[in-house]
C-alpha positions as CSV (number, residue, x, y, z in Angstrom):
1,M,-7.0,121.7,66.6
2,S,-6.6,121.2,70.3
3,S,-8.0,123.5,72.9
4,H,-4.5,124.6,73.8
5,R,-3.8,126.0,70.2
6,A,-7.0,128.3,70.8
7,I,-5.9,129.3,74.2
8,F,-2.3,130.0,72.9
9,F,-3.4,132.8,70.6
10,A,-6.1,134.3,72.5
11,A,-4.9,137.9,72.4
12,V,-5.7,141.6,71.7
13,A,-7.9,140.5,68.8
14,V,-8.3,137.4,67.0
15,T,-10.0,136.3,63.9
16,A,-11.1,133.0,62.2
17,L,-7.8,131.2,61.2
18,I,-7.2,129.8,57.8
19,A,-4.2,127.8,57.2
20,G,-2.3,127.7,53.9
21,P,-2.6,125.0,51.4
22,A,0.6,123.3,52.5
23,L,-0.9,122.3,55.7
24,P,-4.4,121.7,55.3
25,Q,-4.7,119.3,58.2
26,Q,-4.1,122.3,60.4
27,N,-7.2,124.3,59.9
28,P,-8.2,125.8,63.1
29,P,-11.8,126.8,63.9
30,A,-12.8,130.5,64.8
31,F,-12.6,131.3,68.3
32,G,-13.4,134.8,70.3
33,P,-11.3,137.6,71.1
34,D,-9.6,138.0,74.4
35,S,-7.6,141.2,75.0
36,M,-6.8,140.4,78.5
37,T,-4.6,137.6,78.0
38,G,-0.7,137.9,78.0
39,W,2.2,135.9,78.9
40,V,5.0,136.9,81.4
41,G,8.4,135.3,81.6
42,L,8.8,133.0,84.8
43,N,12.2,133.5,85.9
44,G,12.1,137.2,86.4
45,A,15.6,138.7,86.8
46,G,17.1,135.2,86.4
47,P,19.2,134.0,83.4
48,F,16.3,134.4,81.1
49,F,17.6,131.9,78.7
50,E,17.9,128.5,80.2
51,A,19.5,125.4,79.1
52,A,17.4,123.2,76.8
53,P,16.8,119.6,78.3
54,G,19.0,117.3,76.1
55,K,20.2,120.0,74.0
56,T,24.0,121.2,73.9
57,P,25.8,123.7,73.9
58,G,23.8,125.8,75.8
59,P,23.4,129.7,76.1
60,V,26.0,132.1,77.3
61,T,25.9,132.2,81.3
62,S,27.1,134.7,84.1
63,D,30.5,134.8,85.2
64,P,30.8,133.3,88.7
65,A,33.3,135.9,89.6
66,H,30.6,138.7,88.9
67,P,27.3,137.5,89.8
68,F,24.3,139.5,88.8
69,V,22.5,141.6,91.4
70,P,19.0,142.7,90.4
71,N,17.3,145.8,91.7
72,G,15.4,145.7,95.0
73,T,17.3,143.3,96.7
74,G,18.9,146.0,99.1
75,N,22.4,145.4,97.8
76,Q,24.1,147.4,95.0
77,P,22.5,146.5,91.6
78,S,25.0,145.3,89.0
79,F,25.0,144.6,85.0
80,R,25.4,141.1,83.6
81,I,28.9,140.0,83.2
82,P,29.2,136.9,80.7
83,D,31.3,133.8,81.5
84,L,33.9,134.0,78.8
85,T,35.3,130.4,79.3
86,N,32.3,129.4,77.2
87,P,34.2,127.2,74.6
88,N,31.4,127.9,71.9
89,L,32.4,131.6,71.3
90,K,34.6,132.4,68.3
91,P,37.8,134.4,69.3
92,W,36.6,137.8,67.9
93,V,33.2,137.4,70.0
94,K,35.2,136.7,73.1
95,E,37.4,139.7,72.6
96,Y,34.4,141.9,71.9
97,M,32.6,140.7,75.1
98,R,36.0,141.1,77.1
99,K,36.3,144.7,76.1
100,D,32.7,145.4,76.7
101,S,32.7,143.6,80.2
102,D,35.8,145.3,81.2
103,E,34.3,148.8,80.2
104,V,31.3,148.0,82.4
105,L,33.2,146.7,85.4
106,A,34.9,150.2,85.2
107,G,31.7,152.0,85.3
108,K,30.3,152.1,81.9
109,V,26.2,151.5,81.7
110,A,25.9,148.2,80.0
111,F,23.9,148.4,76.8
112,T,20.8,146.5,76.3
113,P,17.9,147.2,73.6
114,G,15.4,147.5,76.6
115,S,17.1,150.4,78.3
116,S,18.3,152.0,75.1
117,C,15.0,152.1,73.3
118,M,16.2,150.0,70.5
119,P,14.6,147.0,68.5
120,S,15.3,143.8,70.3
121,G,15.9,141.4,67.4
122,V,15.8,137.6,67.8
123,P,16.2,135.7,70.1
124,M,16.8,138.8,72.4
125,F,13.0,139.4,72.1
126,M,12.2,136.4,74.3
127,A,14.5,137.9,76.9
128,Q,12.6,141.4,76.8
129,G,9.4,139.7,77.0
130,G,9.7,139.2,80.9
131,P,8.3,141.5,83.4
132,N,5.9,142.9,80.9
133,P,3.5,140.6,79.0
134,V,4.1,139.4,75.4
135,R,0.9,139.2,73.5
136,F,0.0,137.2,70.3
137,I,-2.3,138.1,67.4
138,Q,-3.1,135.7,64.8
139,T,-4.7,136.4,61.3
140,P,-5.3,134.5,58.3
141,K,-1.7,134.8,57.0
142,E,0.3,136.2,59.9
143,I,1.1,135.8,63.6
144,W,2.1,139.1,65.5
145,M,3.9,139.0,68.7
146,I,3.9,142.1,70.6
147,I,6.2,143.4,73.6
148,E,4.2,146.0,75.7
149,S,7.4,147.8,76.5
150,D,8.0,150.2,73.7
151,Q,5.3,148.4,71.7
152,Q,7.7,146.2,69.6
153,V,6.0,143.8,67.2
154,R,7.6,140.7,65.4
155,R,5.6,139.5,62.3
156,V,5.6,135.7,61.5
157,Y,4.4,134.9,57.8
158,M,2.6,131.6,58.0
159,N,2.9,128.7,55.6
160,V,5.2,130.4,53.2
161,P,9.0,130.1,52.3
162,H,11.6,132.8,52.9
163,S,12.0,135.4,50.2
164,N,14.8,134.8,47.8
165,N,16.9,137.9,48.8
166,V,16.1,138.8,52.5
167,K,17.4,142.2,53.4
168,S,19.0,142.7,56.9
169,S,16.7,144.2,59.5
170,W,16.1,144.5,63.3
171,Y,13.8,141.6,63.3
172,G,14.8,139.7,60.1
173,E,12.2,137.6,58.2
174,S,10.2,135.2,60.3
175,V,8.2,132.5,58.5
176,G,6.2,129.9,60.7
177,H,4.0,126.6,60.6
178,Y,2.5,124.4,62.8
179,E,3.9,120.9,63.7
180,G,1.1,119.5,65.6
181,D,0.5,121.7,68.5
182,T,3.8,123.4,68.1
183,L,4.3,126.7,66.3
184,V,7.9,126.6,64.5
185,V,9.2,130.0,63.6
186,D,12.5,130.2,61.2
187,T,14.1,133.8,61.4
188,I,16.9,135.0,59.0
189,G,18.0,138.2,57.8
190,L,18.8,139.5,61.2
191,S,20.9,142.8,61.7
192,D,24.3,142.6,63.4
193,K,23.2,145.7,65.2
194,T,21.3,143.6,67.6
195,I,22.6,141.4,70.3
196,A,21.9,137.8,71.0
197,D,21.0,137.8,74.6
198,V,21.1,139.6,78.0
199,Y,25.1,139.2,78.2
200,R,25.2,141.5,75.1
201,T,26.7,138.6,72.9
202,P,27.4,139.9,69.4
203,H,26.7,138.0,66.0
204,T,26.8,138.4,62.4
205,D,24.0,138.8,59.9
206,K,24.3,135.1,59.1
207,M,22.5,134.3,62.5
208,H,19.7,131.8,61.8
209,V,17.1,131.3,64.7
210,V,14.5,128.6,64.9
211,E,11.9,128.7,67.5
212,R,9.4,126.0,68.8
213,W,6.6,127.4,70.9
214,R,4.0,125.3,72.8
215,M,1.5,125.2,75.6
216,T,2.2,123.5,79.0
217,D,0.4,122.9,82.2
218,G,-2.9,122.7,80.6
219,G,-2.6,126.1,78.9
220,N,-1.6,128.0,81.9
221,A,2.1,128.0,80.8
222,M,4.1,128.2,77.7
223,E,7.7,127.5,76.6
224,V,9.8,128.2,73.7
225,V,12.9,126.0,72.9
226,F,15.2,127.6,70.2
227,S,18.5,127.2,68.5
228,V,20.8,129.8,67.3
229,D,23.3,129.2,64.3
230,D,25.9,131.5,63.2
231,P,28.9,130.0,61.9
232,D,31.1,133.2,62.1
233,S,30.1,133.7,65.6
234,F,29.8,130.3,67.2
235,Y,31.5,126.9,66.7
236,Q,28.2,125.2,67.0
237,P,24.6,126.1,67.0
238,W,23.4,126.7,70.8
239,W,20.4,126.0,72.3
240,G,18.2,128.0,74.8
241,M,14.7,127.9,76.4
242,R,12.5,130.3,78.0
243,H,9.2,129.8,80.2
244,Y,6.2,131.8,80.5
245,R,3.1,132.0,82.5
246,R,-0.5,133.2,81.6
247,A,-1.4,136.8,82.8
248,S,-4.5,138.5,82.6
249,A,-4.1,142.3,82.4
250,Q,-5.5,145.0,80.0
251,H,-2.8,146.0,77.3
252,D,-0.7,149.0,78.5
253,E,1.3,151.4,76.4
254,I,4.6,151.6,77.9
255,V,6.7,154.4,76.2
256,C,10.5,153.8,76.5
257,A,12.3,156.9,75.7
258,E,10.3,159.6,77.6
259,G,13.0,161.1,80.0
260,N,15.1,158.1,80.1
261,F,18.1,160.2,78.7
262,L,18.0,162.5,81.7
263,L,18.7,159.5,84.2
264,F,21.8,157.7,82.8
265,D,23.7,157.5,79.4
266,Y,21.8,154.6,77.8
267,H,22.7,155.8,74.4
268,I,18.9,156.5,73.5
269,P,18.6,157.8,69.8
270,Q,17.6,161.5,70.1
271,A,16.4,163.9,67.5
272,K,18.4,166.9,66.8
273,T,15.4,169.1,65.7
274,A,11.7,168.9,66.3
275,D,9.4,166.9,64.3
276,F,6.9,169.8,63.9
């Protein structure tokens, strides 16, 4: 295994790795734990999902008539409004997004999993992992991807096929394997309660996401190229990319829901009675 592979999964805790029998050539050696390594999105408040070189169609982009204004610029911040001239969106998706955008432009708070303390789903997980680090833990049979914000965890089951009957869930079922120095993750069974991107693009439970993670820049950077296929929502599978940089910082516990419901109506779930 290359040194890049070892660097890639240096995380909160790491054990010796044992690949399954399907990929015996990929048995990686043991390497030490490194709780200080995380990965931060490179493009900050940018589009998050970029077009993947040589891959079309690309992700949903911003409406030029309503450019996004992030916090901290000295101007009035805004929510993201999608470009609905995108020819890859099925009619029901466009109509859903048009209604949502009209409400947001009229003053409604735009829903996002991060602000509403809801699970991100896939591929939205990759957009959530931005200002706060994403961390990786690898064990003999699983890889965990952890977003510090709200401590959300994805589990990737290595060198196994998908289950025969996958039930819909927030993060679906992810199975993975290595192709050389690239981690390939295949995810199905995603709940239609999630959204596909920062533009609040809806999808059905038929959505199928394939990610290809690999190290770049001598182990100081990472990229993921992914495809999103949902024949009931998009005319063609679309492609996106996300870049990360290595960040050294102790893992923090970031609680999402404490007090946020007092600020704006982010539709954060609230218990009607005390737990105890």
